[in-house]
N, C-alpha and C positions, 0 to 999 in steps of 0.2 A: 147552333150548338154554344151551350154554355160551358165554361171550364168548371171542372170539379174542384171542389174546395180541398180535396185530398192532396193536391199537388202543391199548394201553398207553403205548407211547413217545410217540404223538401226543397223548394225554391229559395226560401229564406235561409235554410241551413247552408245550401250551396253558395249564396251570396255572401254570407258570413265567412265562410271558408276562404272564398276568394278575396274579400277584403282583408282577412287575417294574413294570407299569404302575401298580398301586395305590400301590407305594413312591414312584414318581416324582411322581404326583400329589400325595401326602402331603407330600413334600419341597417341592414347588413351592408349596403352600398354606401351609406353616409356615415358609418361609424368611424372610419379613418379620418374624416374631415371634422367630426364632432370631438373626437378624443385623439388628437395626433400623438405620436411618440416622440419623445425628446431626442434630438440628434446629438445634442451636447449638453453636459451638465457642468456648473461652475460652482465652487464654494462661495459662500456669502462672506464678505468682509465685515466683520463687526465694527470696525473703526470707520466705516464709510458713512459719511453724512451728506446726502444729496442736497440738502439746503446750503451747505457751504460751497461745494464744487462737484464736478463729475467723478464718478469712481471707476477705476479700472480694476479688472480682475483677470487673472490668468486661467486659461482653460487647461484641462488635464492632458489633452493631446497636443498642446502647443498652441500659441496665439493668444489673443487677449481681447477682451470686450470692454468698452467704455460706455457708461450709461450715465445719463444727466436729465435733469428737468429744467423747463423753463416757464414761468419765471421762478426765481429761486425761493421766493418768500412764500409760495403756495397759497395764493389768495383764495378765498372761499368761493367766489362766484364766478371766476374766469376759468376757461378750460385749460388743462395742462398740454404741454408739447413735450413728449417723452423722446 
């Protein structure tokens, strides 16, 4: 028995729909990891100079965050430590 050529377009259409459904489910499941929601926001201190020293800013709900970089002179070829 030889398979008829009439079934191939239907088979490809079903495989295409299955692939599209798998892609949509994968995107739906990974969306929170790809685009996480911010838990807290803080205002930017315009007087902050990370080359001079670390900067501390106050959070809206209380608490503070300090951010600094090493090395301070920001060399072109070396990796930064944040």
